[in-house]
PDBQT receptor file of N, H, CA, C and O in Angstrom, charges set to zero:
ATOM      1  N   MET A   1       0.343  -1.293  -0.390  1.00  0.00    +0.000 N 
ATOM      2  CA  MET A   1       0.211  -0.051  -0.319  1.00  0.00    +0.000 C 
ATOM      3  C   MET A   1       0.950   1.176   0.063  1.00  0.00    +0.000 C 
ATOM      4  O   MET A   1       1.681   1.271   1.049  1.00  0.00    +0.000 OA
ATOM      5  N   THR A   2       0.604   2.439  -1.111  1.00  0.00    +0.000 N 
ATOM      6  H   THR A   2       0.009   2.362  -1.911  1.00  0.00    +0.000 HD
ATOM      7  CA  THR A   2       1.178   3.211  -0.734  1.00  0.00    +0.000 C 
ATOM      8  C   THR A   2       0.752   4.620  -0.628  1.00  0.00    +0.000 C 
ATOM      9  O   THR A   2      -0.041   4.996  -1.490  1.00  0.00    +0.000 OA
ATOM     10  N   HIS A   3       1.165   5.552   0.354  1.00  0.00    +0.000 N 
ATOM     11  H   HIS A   3       1.810   5.246   1.055  1.00  0.00    +0.000 HD
ATOM     12  CA  HIS A   3       1.039   6.844   0.359  1.00  0.00    +0.000 C 
ATOM     13  C   HIS A   3       1.067   7.790   0.312  1.00  0.00    +0.000 C 
ATOM     14  O   HIS A   3       2.118   8.265   0.743  1.00  0.00    +0.000 OA
ATOM     15  N   PRO A   4       0.027   8.797  -0.206  1.00  0.00    +0.000 N 
ATOM     16  CA  PRO A   4       0.639   9.995  -1.047  1.00  0.00    +0.000 C 
ATOM     17  C   PRO A   4       1.721  10.295  -0.450  1.00  0.00    +0.000 C 
ATOM     18  O   PRO A   4       2.109   9.781   0.599  1.00  0.00    +0.000 OA
ATOM     19  N   THR A   5       2.227  11.066  -1.022  1.00  0.00    +0.000 N 
ATOM     20  H   THR A   5       1.912  11.483  -1.875  1.00  0.00    +0.000 HD
ATOM     21  CA  THR A   5       3.447  12.215  -0.775  1.00  0.00    +0.000 C 
ATOM     22  C   THR A   5       2.799  13.303  -0.224  1.00  0.00    +0.000 C 
ATOM     23  O   THR A   5       1.596  13.508  -0.387  1.00  0.00    +0.000 OA
ATOM     24  N   MET A   6       3.708  14.179   0.570  1.00  0.00    +0.000 N 
ATOM     25  H   MET A   6       4.686  14.013   0.703  1.00  0.00    +0.000 HD
ATOM     26  CA  MET A   6       2.935  15.252   1.066  1.00  0.00    +0.000 C 
ATOM     27  C   MET A   6       4.265  16.323   1.089  1.00  0.00    +0.000 C 
ATOM     28  O   MET A   6       5.352  15.876   1.455  1.00  0.00    +0.000 OA
ATOM     29  N   LYS A   7       4.151  17.612   0.724  1.00  0.00    +0.000 N 
ATOM     30  H   LYS A   7       3.269  17.976   0.426  1.00  0.00    +0.000 HD
ATOM     31  CA  LYS A   7       4.845  18.675   1.239  1.00  0.00    +0.000 C 
ATOM     32  C   LYS A   7       3.926  20.127   1.884  1.00  0.00    +0.000 C 
ATOM     33  O   LYS A   7       2.737  20.401   2.043  1.00  0.00    +0.000 OA
ATOM     34  N   LEU A   8       5.079  20.729   2.096  1.00  0.00    +0.000 N 
ATOM     35  H   LEU A   8       6.045  20.507   1.967  1.00  0.00    +0.000 HD
ATOM     36  CA  LEU A   8       4.933  21.671   3.568  1.00  0.00    +0.000 C 
ATOM     37  C   LEU A   8       4.870  22.941   2.700  1.00  0.00    +0.000 C 
ATOM     38  O   LEU A   8       6.078  23.181   2.684  1.00  0.00    +0.000 OA
ATOM     39  N   VAL A   9       4.315  23.924   1.966  1.00  0.00    +0.000 N 
ATOM     40  H   VAL A   9       3.335  23.729   1.979  1.00  0.00    +0.000 HD
ATOM     41  CA  VAL A   9       4.072  25.149   1.611  1.00  0.00    +0.000 C 
ATOM     42  C   VAL A   9       3.556  26.080   2.623  1.00  0.00    +0.000 C 
ATOM     43  O   VAL A   9       2.639  25.944   3.433  1.00  0.00    +0.000 OA
ATOM     44  N   ILE A  10       4.723  27.507   2.284  1.00  0.00    +0.000 N 
ATOM     45  H   ILE A  10       5.468  27.617   1.626  1.00  0.00    +0.000 HD
ATOM     46  CA  ILE A  10       4.041  28.775   3.413  1.00  0.00    +0.000 C 
ATOM     47  C   ILE A  10       3.718  29.780   2.406  1.00  0.00    +0.000 C 
ATOM     48  O   ILE A  10       4.437  29.877   1.412  1.00  0.00    +0.000 OA
ATOM     49  N   GLU A  11       2.897  30.394   2.537  1.00  0.00    +0.000 N 
ATOM     50  H   GLU A  11       2.312  30.316   3.345  1.00  0.00    +0.000 HD
ATOM     51  CA  GLU A  11       2.370  31.209   1.654  1.00  0.00    +0.000 C 
ATOM     52  C   GLU A  11       1.923  32.337   2.467  1.00  0.00    +0.000 C 
ATOM     53  O   GLU A  11       1.198  32.430   3.458  1.00  0.00    +0.000 OA
ATOM     54  N   GLU A  12       2.604  33.203   1.714  1.00  0.00    +0.000 N 
ATOM     55  H   GLU A  12       3.192  33.127   0.909  1.00  0.00    +0.000 HD
ATOM     56  CA  GLU A  12       2.298  35.255   2.207  1.00  0.00    +0.000 C 
ATOM     57  C   GLU A  12       0.816  35.648   1.705  1.00  0.00    +0.000 C 
ATOM     58  O   GLU A  12       0.997  36.165   0.602  1.00  0.00    +0.000 OA
ATOM     59  N   PRO A  13      -0.551  35.648   1.991  1.00  0.00    +0.000 N 
ATOM     60  CA  PRO A  13      -1.594  35.883   0.996  1.00  0.00    +0.000 C 
ATOM     61  C   PRO A  13      -1.366  37.464   0.666  1.00  0.00    +0.000 C 
ATOM     62  O   PRO A  13      -1.305  38.038  -0.421  1.00  0.00    +0.000 OA
ATOM     63  N   HIS A  14      -1.217  38.180   2.604  1.00  0.00    +0.000 N 
ATOM     64  H   HIS A  14      -1.266  37.713   3.487  1.00  0.00    +0.000 HD
ATOM     65  CA  HIS A  14      -1.324  39.326   2.754  1.00  0.00    +0.000 C 
ATOM     66  C   HIS A  14       0.076  39.705   3.184  1.00  0.00    +0.000 C 
ATOM     67  O   HIS A  14       0.627  38.757   3.743  1.00  0.00    +0.000 OA
ATOM     68  N   PRO A  15       1.021  41.076   3.080  1.00  0.00    +0.000 N 
ATOM     69  CA  PRO A  15       1.801  41.347   3.681  1.00  0.00    +0.000 C 
ATOM     70  C   PRO A  15       2.067  41.235   5.052  1.00  0.00    +0.000 C 
ATOM     71  O   PRO A  15       1.610  42.094   5.805  1.00  0.00    +0.000 OA
ATOM     72  N   GLY A  16       2.856  40.143   5.572  1.00  0.00    +0.000 N 
ATOM     73  H   GLY A  16       3.228  39.445   4.961  1.00  0.00    +0.000 HD
ATOM     74  CA  GLY A  16       3.172  39.745   6.900  1.00  0.00    +0.000 C 
ATOM     75  C   GLY A  16       1.886  39.217   7.544  1.00  0.00    +0.000 C 
ATOM     76  O   GLY A  16       1.515  39.649   8.636  1.00  0.00    +0.000 OA
ATOM     77  N   ALA A  17       1.121  38.165   6.782  1.00  0.00    +0.000 N 
ATOM     78  H   ALA A  17       1.422  37.814   5.895  1.00  0.00    +0.000 HD
ATOM     79  CA  ALA A  17       0.377  37.396   6.792  1.00  0.00    +0.000 C 
ATOM     80  C   ALA A  17       0.868  35.976   6.556  1.00  0.00    +0.000 C 
ATOM     81  O   ALA A  17       0.870  35.878   5.329  1.00  0.00    +0.000 OA
ATOM     82  N   TYR A  18       1.213  35.024   6.980  1.00  0.00    +0.000 N 
ATOM     83  H   TYR A  18       1.211  35.103   7.976  1.00  0.00    +0.000 HD
ATOM     84  CA  TYR A  18       1.383  33.782   6.544  1.00  0.00    +0.000 C 
ATOM     85  C   TYR A  18       0.479  32.621   6.887  1.00  0.00    +0.000 C 
ATOM     86  O   TYR A  18      -0.240  32.517   7.881  1.00  0.00    +0.000 OA
ATOM     87  N   VAL A  19       0.672  31.587   5.688  1.00  0.00    +0.000 N 
ATOM     88  H   VAL A  19       1.257  31.671   4.881  1.00  0.00    +0.000 HD
ATOM     89  CA  VAL A  19       0.039  30.465   6.109  1.00  0.00    +0.000 C 
ATOM     90  C   VAL A  19       0.540  29.373   5.412  1.00  0.00    +0.000 C 
ATOM     91  O   VAL A  19       0.903  29.360   4.236  1.00  0.00    +0.000 OA
ATOM     92  N   TRP A  20       0.537  28.376   6.284  1.00  0.00    +0.000 N 
ATOM     93  H   TRP A  20       0.242  28.387   7.239  1.00  0.00    +0.000 HD
ATOM     94  CA  TRP A  20       1.015  26.829   5.914  1.00  0.00    +0.000 C 
ATOM     95  C   TRP A  20      -0.026  25.944   5.158  1.00  0.00    +0.000 C 
ATOM     96  O   TRP A  20      -1.226  26.090   5.392  1.00  0.00    +0.000 OA
ATOM     97  N   ALA A  21       0.290  25.302   4.523  1.00  0.00    +0.000 N 
ATOM     98  H   ALA A  21       1.265  25.183   4.333  1.00  0.00    +0.000 HD
ATOM     99  CA  ALA A  21      -0.297  24.414   4.329  1.00  0.00    +0.000 C 
ATOM    100  C   ALA A  21       0.477  23.161   3.508  1.00  0.00    +0.000 C 
ATOM    101  O   ALA A  21       1.517  23.358   2.879  1.00  0.00    +0.000 OA
ATOM    102  N   LEU A  22      -0.252  21.690   3.614  1.00  0.00    +0.000 N 
ATOM    103  H   LEU A  22      -1.096  21.529   4.125  1.00  0.00    +0.000 HD
ATOM    104  CA  LEU A  22       0.055  20.487   3.225  1.00  0.00    +0.000 C 
ATOM    105  C   LEU A  22      -0.826  19.970   2.042  1.00  0.00    +0.000 C 
ATOM    106  O   LEU A  22      -2.036  19.774   2.156  1.00  0.00    +0.000 OA
ATOM    107  N   MET A  23      -0.193  19.792   1.027  1.00  0.00    +0.000 N 
ATOM    108  H   MET A  23       0.789  19.952   0.934  1.00  0.00    +0.000 HD
ATOM    109  CA  MET A  23      -0.462  19.607  -0.384  1.00  0.00    +0.000 C 
ATOM    110  C   MET A  23       0.301  17.945  -0.509  1.00  0.00    +0.000 C 
ATOM    111  O   MET A  23       1.441  17.549  -0.269  1.00  0.00    +0.000 OA
ATOM    112  N   GLU A  24      -1.200  17.119  -1.101  1.00  0.00    +0.000 N 
ATOM    113  H   GLU A  24      -2.127  17.440  -1.297  1.00  0.00    +0.000 HD
ATOM    114  CA  GLU A  24      -0.651  16.268  -1.864  1.00  0.00    +0.000 C 
ATOM    115  C   GLU A  24       0.009  16.322  -2.510  1.00  0.00    +0.000 C 
ATOM    116  O   GLU A  24       0.417  17.469  -2.688  1.00  0.00    +0.000 OA
ATOM    117  N   THR A  25       0.691  15.176  -3.416  1.00  0.00    +0.000 N 
ATOM    118  H   THR A  25       0.360  14.244  -3.271  1.00  0.00    +0.000 HD
ATOM    119  CA  THR A  25       1.833  15.142  -4.295  1.00  0.00    +0.000 C 
ATOM    120  C   THR A  25       1.474  14.185  -5.142  1.00  0.00    +0.000 C 
ATOM    121  O   THR A  25       0.850  13.255  -4.632  1.00  0.00    +0.000 OA
ATOM    122  N   ASP A  26       1.700  14.127  -6.401  1.00  0.00    +0.000 N 
ATOM    123  H   ASP A  26       2.207  14.883  -6.816  1.00  0.00    +0.000 HD
ATOM    124  CA  ASP A  26       1.524  12.233  -7.430  1.00  0.00    +0.000 C 
ATOM    125  C   ASP A  26       3.344  12.340  -7.371  1.00  0.00    +0.000 C 
ATOM    126  O   ASP A  26       4.087  13.248  -7.000  1.00  0.00    +0.000 OA
ATOM    127  N   ASP A  27       3.603  11.007  -7.904  1.00  0.00    +0.000 N 
ATOM    128  H   ASP A  27       2.999  10.269  -8.205  1.00  0.00    +0.000 HD
ATOM    129  CA  ASP A  27       4.867  10.666  -7.900  1.00  0.00    +0.000 C 
ATOM    130  C   ASP A  27       5.990  11.597  -8.648  1.00  0.00    +0.000 C 
ATOM    131  O   ASP A  27       7.211  11.450  -8.582  1.00  0.00    +0.000 OA
ATOM    132  N   ARG A  28       5.300  12.538  -9.337  1.00  0.00    +0.000 N 
ATOM    133  H   ARG A  28       4.309  12.656  -9.390  1.00  0.00    +0.000 HD
ATOM    134  CA  ARG A  28       6.162  13.471 -10.238  1.00  0.00    +0.000 C 
ATOM    135  C   ARG A  28       6.119  14.837  -8.935  1.00  0.00    +0.000 C 
ATOM    136  O   ARG A  28       6.377  15.894  -9.512  1.00  0.00    +0.000 OA
ATOM    137  N   GLY A  29       5.959  14.989  -7.943  1.00  0.00    +0.000 N 
ATOM    138  H   GLY A  29       5.749  14.131  -7.475  1.00  0.00    +0.000 HD
ATOM    139  CA  GLY A  29       5.738  15.749  -7.196  1.00  0.00    +0.000 C 
ATOM    140  C   GLY A  29       4.705  17.509  -7.428  1.00  0.00    +0.000 C 
ATOM    141  O   GLY A  29       4.845  18.642  -6.967  1.00  0.00    +0.000 OA
ATOM    142  N   LYS A  30       3.644  16.795  -8.456  1.00  0.00    +0.000 N 
ATOM    143  H   LYS A  30       3.530  15.875  -8.830  1.00  0.00    +0.000 HD
ATOM    144  CA  LYS A  30       2.551  17.776  -8.659  1.00  0.00    +0.000 C 
ATOM    145  C   LYS A  30       1.421  17.828  -7.891  1.00  0.00    +0.000 C 
ATOM    146  O   LYS A  30       0.842  16.753  -7.736  1.00  0.00    +0.000 OA
ATOM    147  N   THR A  31       1.096  18.505  -7.526  1.00  0.00    +0.000 N 
ATOM    148  H   THR A  31       1.566  19.378  -7.652  1.00  0.00    +0.000 HD
ATOM    149  CA  THR A  31       0.143  19.237  -6.269  1.00  0.00    +0.000 C 
ATOM    150  C   THR A  31      -0.779  18.731  -6.941  1.00  0.00    +0.000 C 
ATOM    151  O   THR A  31      -0.873  18.806  -8.166  1.00  0.00    +0.000 OA
ATOM    152  N   VAL A  32      -1.823  17.965  -5.918  1.00  0.00    +0.000 N 
ATOM    153  H   VAL A  32      -1.747  17.905  -4.923  1.00  0.00    +0.000 HD
ATOM    154  CA  VAL A  32      -2.910  16.879  -6.134  1.00  0.00    +0.000 C 
ATOM    155  C   VAL A  32      -4.419  17.441  -5.594  1.00  0.00    +0.000 C 
ATOM    156  O   VAL A  32      -5.568  17.568  -6.017  1.00  0.00    +0.000 OA
ATOM    157  N   ARG A  33      -3.497  17.728  -4.177  1.00  0.00    +0.000 N 
ATOM    158  H   ARG A  33      -2.564  17.625  -3.834  1.00  0.00    +0.000 HD
ATOM    159  CA  ARG A  33      -4.732  18.155  -3.704  1.00  0.00    +0.000 C 
ATOM    160  C   ARG A  33      -4.055  18.782  -2.178  1.00  0.00    +0.000 C 
ATOM    161  O   ARG A  33      -3.121  18.221  -1.605  1.00  0.00    +0.000 OA
ATOM    162  N   VAL A  34      -4.859  20.289  -1.572  1.00  0.00    +0.000 N 
ATOM    163  H   VAL A  34      -5.617  20.744  -2.038  1.00  0.00    +0.000 HD
ATOM    164  CA  VAL A  34      -4.792  20.740  -0.280  1.00  0.00    +0.000 C 
ATOM    165  C   VAL A  34      -5.100  19.823   0.514  1.00  0.00    +0.000 C 
ATOM    166  O   VAL A  34      -6.257  19.463   0.295  1.00  0.00    +0.000 OA
ATOM    167  N   ALA A  35      -4.468  19.091   1.596  1.00  0.00    +0.000 N 
ATOM    168  H   ALA A  35      -3.528  19.384   1.773  1.00  0.00    +0.000 HD
ATOM    169  CA  ALA A  35      -4.875  18.180   2.415  1.00  0.00    +0.000 C 
ATOM    170  C   ALA A  35      -4.992  19.070   3.871  1.00  0.00    +0.000 C 
ATOM    171  O   ALA A  35      -5.709  18.516   4.705  1.00  0.00    +0.000 OA
ATOM    172  N   GLN A  36      -4.486  20.163   4.227  1.00  0.00    +0.000 N 
ATOM    173  H   GLN A  36      -3.904  20.613   3.550  1.00  0.00    +0.000 HD
ATOM    174  CA  GLN A  36      -4.876  20.326   5.514  1.00  0.00    +0.000 C 
ATOM    175  C   GLN A  36      -4.183  22.336   5.225  1.00  0.00    +0.000 C 
ATOM    176  O   GLN A  36      -3.005  22.474   4.894  1.00  0.00    +0.000 OA
ATOM    177  N   ARG A  37      -4.699  23.060   5.332  1.00  0.00    +0.000 N 
ATOM    178  H   ARG A  37      -5.656  22.947   5.600  1.00  0.00    +0.000 HD
ATOM    179  CA  ARG A  37      -4.374  24.330   5.404  1.00  0.00    +0.000 C 
ATOM    180  C   ARG A  37      -4.569  24.926   7.300  1.00  0.00    +0.000 C 
ATOM    181  O   ARG A  37      -5.375  24.633   8.184  1.00  0.00    +0.000 OA
ATOM    182  N   ALA A  38      -3.542  25.721   7.244  1.00  0.00    +0.000 N 
ATOM    183  H   ALA A  38      -2.888  25.959   6.526  1.00  0.00    +0.000 HD
ATOM    184  CA  ALA A  38      -3.784  26.569   8.722  1.00  0.00    +0.000 C 
ATOM    185  C   ALA A  38      -5.516  27.368   8.480  1.00  0.00    +0.000 C 
ATOM    186  O   ALA A  38      -6.062  27.364   7.377  1.00  0.00    +0.000 OA
ATOM    187  N   GLU A  39      -6.104  27.947   9.631  1.00  0.00    +0.000 N 
ATOM    188  H   GLU A  39      -5.660  27.951  10.527  1.00  0.00    +0.000 HD
ATOM    189  CA  GLU A  39      -7.366  27.999   9.892  1.00  0.00    +0.000 C 
ATOM    190  C   GLU A  39      -7.152  29.521  10.119  1.00  0.00    +0.000 C 
ATOM    191  O   GLU A  39      -8.039  30.335   9.861  1.00  0.00    +0.000 OA
ATOM    192  N   GLU A  40      -5.830  29.900  10.654  1.00  0.00    +0.000 N 
ATOM    193  H   GLU A  40      -5.110  29.239  10.863  1.00  0.00    +0.000 HD
ATOM    194  CA  GLU A  40      -5.941  31.850  10.997  1.00  0.00    +0.000 C 
ATOM    195  C   GLU A  40      -4.147  31.660  10.712  1.00  0.00    +0.000 C 
ATOM    196  O   GLU A  40      -3.448  30.791  11.235  1.00  0.00    +0.000 OA
ATOM    197  N   ALA A  41      -3.734  32.608   9.856  1.00  0.00    +0.000 N 
ATOM    198  H   ALA A  41      -4.301  33.313   9.431  1.00  0.00    +0.000 HD
ATOM    199  CA  ALA A  41      -2.342  33.337   9.563  1.00  0.00    +0.000 C 
ATOM    200  C   ALA A  41      -1.646  33.415  10.758  1.00  0.00    +0.000 C 
ATOM    201  O   ALA A  41      -2.181  33.751  11.815  1.00  0.00    +0.000 OA
ATOM    202  N   SER A  42      -0.091  33.024  10.599  1.00  0.00    +0.000 N 
ATOM    203  H   SER A  42       0.343  32.751   9.740  1.00  0.00    +0.000 HD
ATOM    204  CA  SER A  42       0.950  33.175  11.493  1.00  0.00    +0.000 C 
ATOM    205  C   SER A  42       1.231  34.732  11.218  1.00  0.00    +0.000 C 
ATOM    206  O   SER A  42       0.857  35.184  10.136  1.00  0.00    +0.000 OA
ATOM    207  N   ASP A  43       1.932  35.658  12.228  1.00  0.00    +0.000 N 
ATOM    208  H   ASP A  43       2.235  35.291  13.107  1.00  0.00    +0.000 HD
ATOM    209  CA  ASP A  43       2.866  36.716  11.871  1.00  0.00    +0.000 C 
ATOM    210  C   ASP A  43       4.227  36.759  11.610  1.00  0.00    +0.000 C 
ATOM    211  O   ASP A  43       4.935  37.741  11.387  1.00  0.00    +0.000 OA
ATOM    212  N   SER A  44       4.645  35.039  11.686  1.00  0.00    +0.000 N 
ATOM    213  H   SER A  44       4.070  34.241  11.867  1.00  0.00    +0.000 HD
ATOM    214  CA  SER A  44       5.498  35.130  11.063  1.00  0.00    +0.000 C 
ATOM    215  C   SER A  44       6.241  34.375  10.076  1.00  0.00    +0.000 C 
ATOM    216  O   SER A  44       6.602  33.530  10.895  1.00  0.00    +0.000 OA
ATOM    217  N   TYR A  45       6.581  34.118   9.380  1.00  0.00    +0.000 N 
ATOM    218  H   TYR A  45       6.288  34.805   8.715  1.00  0.00    +0.000 HD
ATOM    219  CA  TYR A  45       7.374  32.439   8.483  1.00  0.00    +0.000 C 
ATOM    220  C   TYR A  45       7.893  31.390   8.987  1.00  0.00    +0.000 C 
ATOM    221  O   TYR A  45       7.899  30.200   8.672  1.00  0.00    +0.000 OA
ATOM    222  N   GLU A  46       8.558  32.319  10.257  1.00  0.00    +0.000 N 
ATOM    223  H   GLU A  46       8.553  33.285  10.514  1.00  0.00    +0.000 HD
ATOM    224  CA  GLU A  46       8.868  30.606  11.076  1.00  0.00    +0.000 C 
ATOM    225  C   GLU A  46       8.317  30.094  12.163  1.00  0.00    +0.000 C 
ATOM    226  O   GLU A  46       8.561  29.082  12.821  1.00  0.00    +0.000 OA
ATOM    227  N   ALA A  47       7.002  31.526  12.317  1.00  0.00    +0.000 N 
ATOM    228  H   ALA A  47       6.804  32.348  11.783  1.00  0.00    +0.000 HD
ATOM    229  CA  ALA A  47       6.025  30.541  12.894  1.00  0.00    +0.000 C 
ATOM    230  C   ALA A  47       4.806  29.629  12.258  1.00  0.00    +0.000 C 
ATOM    231  O   ALA A  47       4.321  28.504  12.381  1.00  0.00    +0.000 OA
ATOM    232  N   ALA A  48       4.637  30.748  11.555  1.00  0.00    +0.000 N 
ATOM    233  H   ALA A  48       5.031  31.662  11.454  1.00  0.00    +0.000 HD
ATOM    234  CA  ALA A  48       3.716  29.076   9.986  1.00  0.00    +0.000 C 
ATOM    235  C   ALA A  48       4.783  28.099   9.807  1.00  0.00    +0.000 C 
ATOM    236  O   ALA A  48       4.374  27.018  10.231  1.00  0.00    +0.000 OA
ATOM    237  N   LEU A  49       5.784  28.026   9.434  1.00  0.00    +0.000 N 
ATOM    238  H   LEU A  49       6.116  28.904   9.090  1.00  0.00    +0.000 HD
ATOM    239  CA  LEU A  49       6.980  26.861   9.438  1.00  0.00    +0.000 C 
ATOM    240  C   LEU A  49       6.899  25.750  10.341  1.00  0.00    +0.000 C 
ATOM    241  O   LEU A  49       6.934  24.539  10.119  1.00  0.00    +0.000 OA
ATOM    242  N   ALA A  50       6.742  26.645  11.798  1.00  0.00    +0.000 N 
ATOM    243  H   ALA A  50       6.714  27.629  11.978  1.00  0.00    +0.000 HD
ATOM    244  CA  ALA A  50       7.066  25.720  12.744  1.00  0.00    +0.000 C 
ATOM    245  C   ALA A  50       5.880  24.733  12.838  1.00  0.00    +0.000 C 
ATOM    246  O   ALA A  50       5.957  23.505  12.856  1.00  0.00    +0.000 OA
ATOM    247  N   THR A  51       4.162  25.915  12.927  1.00  0.00    +0.000 N 
ATOM    248  H   THR A  51       4.099  26.913  12.912  1.00  0.00    +0.000 HD
ATOM    249  CA  THR A  51       3.175  24.363  13.023  1.00  0.00    +0.000 C 
ATOM    250  C   THR A  51       3.129  23.578  11.777  1.00  0.00    +0.000 C 
ATOM    251  O   THR A  51       2.908  22.372  11.668  1.00  0.00    +0.000 OA
ATOM    252  N   GLY A  52       3.422  24.621  10.659  1.00  0.00    +0.000 N 
ATOM    253  H   GLY A  52       3.602  25.601  10.747  1.00  0.00    +0.000 HD
ATOM    254  CA  GLY A  52       3.468  23.406   9.543  1.00  0.00    +0.000 C 
ATOM    255  C   GLY A  52       4.147  22.458   9.506  1.00  0.00    +0.000 C 
ATOM    256  O   GLY A  52       3.685  21.441   8.988  1.00  0.00    +0.000 OA
ATOM    257  N   THR A  53       5.143  22.461   9.906  1.00  0.00    +0.000 N 
ATOM    258  H   THR A  53       5.518  23.287  10.327  1.00  0.00    +0.000 HD
ATOM    259  CA  THR A  53       6.026  21.407  10.374  1.00  0.00    +0.000 C 
ATOM    260  C   THR A  53       5.643  20.222  11.088  1.00  0.00    +0.000 C 
ATOM    261  O   THR A  53       5.732  19.078  10.642  1.00  0.00    +0.000 OA
ATOM    262  N   ARG A  54       5.183  20.577  12.297  1.00  0.00    +0.000 N 
ATOM    263  H   ARG A  54       5.111  21.506  12.659  1.00  0.00    +0.000 HD
ATOM    264  CA  ARG A  54       4.440  19.852  13.256  1.00  0.00    +0.000 C 
ATOM    265  C   ARG A  54       3.657  18.829  12.657  1.00  0.00    +0.000 C 
ATOM    266  O   ARG A  54       3.834  17.612  12.618  1.00  0.00    +0.000 OA
ATOM    267  N   ARG A  55       2.237  19.969  11.934  1.00  0.00    +0.000 N 
ATOM    268  H   ARG A  55       2.093  20.958  11.966  1.00  0.00    +0.000 HD
ATOM    269  CA  ARG A  55       1.365  19.085  11.362  1.00  0.00    +0.000 C 
ATOM    270  C   ARG A  55       1.392  17.879  10.577  1.00  0.00    +0.000 C 
ATOM    271  O   ARG A  55       0.549  16.983  10.599  1.00  0.00    +0.000 OA
ATOM    272  N   LEU A  56       2.945  17.970   9.548  1.00  0.00    +0.000 N 
ATOM    273  H   LEU A  56       3.630  18.699   9.530  1.00  0.00    +0.000 HD
ATOM    274  CA  LEU A  56       3.222  17.358   8.674  1.00  0.00    +0.000 C 
ATOM    275  C   LEU A  56       3.774  16.468   9.274  1.00  0.00    +0.000 C 
ATOM    276  O   LEU A  56       3.588  15.434   8.633  1.00  0.00    +0.000 OA
ATOM    277  N   HIS A  57       4.574  16.208  10.480  1.00  0.00    +0.000 N 
ATOM    278  H   HIS A  57       4.725  17.048  11.001  1.00  0.00    +0.000 HD
ATOM    279  CA  HIS A  57       4.910  15.060  11.304  1.00  0.00    +0.000 C 
ATOM    280  C   HIS A  57       3.731  13.792  11.710  1.00  0.00    +0.000 C 
ATOM    281  O   HIS A  57       3.614  12.567  11.660  1.00  0.00    +0.000 OA
ATOM    282  N   ALA A  58       3.014  14.958  12.117  1.00  0.00    +0.000 N 
ATOM    283  H   ALA A  58       3.109  15.952  12.158  1.00  0.00    +0.000 HD
ATOM    284  CA  ALA A  58       1.627  14.270  12.663  1.00  0.00    +0.000 C 
ATOM    285  C   ALA A  58       0.940  13.649  11.621  1.00  0.00    +0.000 C 
ATOM    286  O   ALA A  58       1.071  12.429  11.521  1.00  0.00    +0.000 OA
ATOM    287  N   ALA A  59       0.177  14.289  10.762  1.00  0.00    +0.000 N 
ATOM    288  H   ALA A  59       0.071  15.280  10.843  1.00  0.00    +0.000 HD
ATOM    289  CA  ALA A  59      -0.129  13.258   9.148  1.00  0.00    +0.000 C 
ATOM    290  C   ALA A  59       0.375  12.190   8.916  1.00  0.00    +0.000 C 
ATOM    291  O   ALA A  59      -0.192  11.101   9.009  1.00  0.00    +0.000 OA
ATOM    292  N   LEU A  60       1.909  12.463   8.467  1.00  0.00    +0.000 N 
ATOM    293  H   LEU A  60       2.370  13.347   8.392  1.00  0.00    +0.000 HD
ATOM    294  CA  LEU A  60       2.982  11.576   8.563  1.00  0.00    +0.000 C 
ATOM    295  C   LEU A  60       2.607   9.982   9.417  1.00  0.00    +0.000 C 
ATOM    296  O   LEU A  60       2.279   8.845   9.077  1.00  0.00    +0.000 OA
ATOM    297  N   HIS A  61       2.881  10.703  10.665  1.00  0.00    +0.000 N 
ATOM    298  H   HIS A  61       3.147  11.627  10.942  1.00  0.00    +0.000 HD
ATOM    299  CA  HIS A  61       2.992   9.377  11.598  1.00  0.00    +0.000 C 
ATOM    300  C   HIS A  61       1.570   8.630  11.569  1.00  0.00    +0.000 C 
ATOM    301  O   HIS A  61       1.367   7.420  11.663  1.00  0.00    +0.000 OA
ATOM    302  N   ALA A  62       0.555   9.767  11.400  1.00  0.00    +0.000 N 
ATOM    303  H   ALA A  62       0.721  10.751  11.323  1.00  0.00    +0.000 HD
ATOM    304  CA  ALA A  62      -0.602   8.779  11.201  1.00  0.00    +0.000 C 
ATOM    305  C   ALA A  62      -0.669   8.298  10.113  1.00  0.00    +0.000 C 
ATOM    306  O   ALA A  62      -1.766   7.746  10.027  1.00  0.00    +0.000 OA
ATOM    307  N   GLN A  63      -0.066   8.181   9.144  1.00  0.00    +0.000 N 
ATOM    308  H   GLN A  63       0.825   8.629   9.213  1.00  0.00    +0.000 HD
ATOM    309  CA  GLN A  63       0.172   7.627   8.163  1.00  0.00    +0.000 C 
ATOM    310  C   GLN A  63       1.177   6.440   7.738  1.00  0.00    +0.000 C 
ATOM    311  O   GLN A  63       1.621   6.109   6.639  1.00  0.00    +0.000 OA
ATOM    312  N   THR A  64       1.375   5.895   9.126  1.00  0.00    +0.000 N 
ATOM    313  H   THR A  64       1.014   6.165  10.019  1.00  0.00    +0.000 HD
ATOM    314  CA  THR A  64       2.595   4.671   9.586  1.00  0.00    +0.000 C 
ATOM    315  C   THR A  64       1.515   3.855  10.099  1.00  0.00    +0.000 C 
ATOM    316  O   THR A  64       0.826   4.243  11.043  1.00  0.00    +0.000 OA
ATOM    317  N   PRO A  65       1.362   2.907   9.607  1.00  0.00    +0.000 N 
ATOM    318  CA  PRO A  65       1.064   1.503  10.348  1.00  0.00    +0.000 C 
ATOM    319  C   PRO A  65       1.977   1.277  11.436  1.00  0.00    +0.000 C 
ATOM    320  O   PRO A  65       3.200   1.350  11.323  1.00  0.00    +0.000 OA
ATOM    321  N   SER A  66       1.235   0.949  12.693  1.00  0.00    +0.000 N 
ATOM    322  H   SER A  66       0.241   0.890  12.785  1.00  0.00    +0.000 HD
ATOM    323  CA  SER A  66       1.695   0.544  13.610  1.00  0.00    +0.000 C 
ATOM    324  C   SER A  66       2.229  -1.376  13.696  1.00  0.00    +0.000 C 
ATOM    325  O   SER A  66       1.795  -2.467  13.326  1.00  0.00    +0.000 OA
ATOM    326  N   THR A  67       3.283  -0.866  14.353  1.00  0.00    +0.000 N 
ATOM    327  H   THR A  67       3.636   0.020  14.654  1.00  0.00    +0.000 HD
ATOM    328  CA  THR A  67       3.917  -2.659  14.400  1.00  0.00    +0.000 C 
ATOM    329  C   THR A  67       3.514  -3.715  15.645  1.00  0.00    +0.000 C 
ATOM    330  O   THR A  67       3.905  -4.878  15.544  1.00  0.00    +0.000 OA
ATOM    331  N   ALA A  68       2.809  -3.347  16.703  1.00  0.00    +0.000 N 
ATOM    332  H   ALA A  68       2.492  -2.403  16.785  1.00  0.00    +0.000 HD
ATOM    333  CA  ALA A  68       1.917  -3.640  17.658  1.00  0.00    +0.000 C 
ATOM    334  C   ALA A  68       1.594  -4.736  17.499  1.00  0.00    +0.000 C 
ATOM    335  O   ALA A  68       0.771  -5.254  18.254  1.00  0.00    +0.000 OA
TER     336      ALA A  68
């Protein structure tokens, strides 16, 4: 069973407002769909990156089958 590939994107829709999004991609890296997106913008790129990274790790961990 294969899992979708995910990538984290940080966008700045308005100056000083940063939004993270998790994108599912195909095997060539083309975006297939937005899997998750921030509900509210962050005040800094770093804050959006940190939150998006935590969500990416959580999404990848949820896809990993348990070996227990």
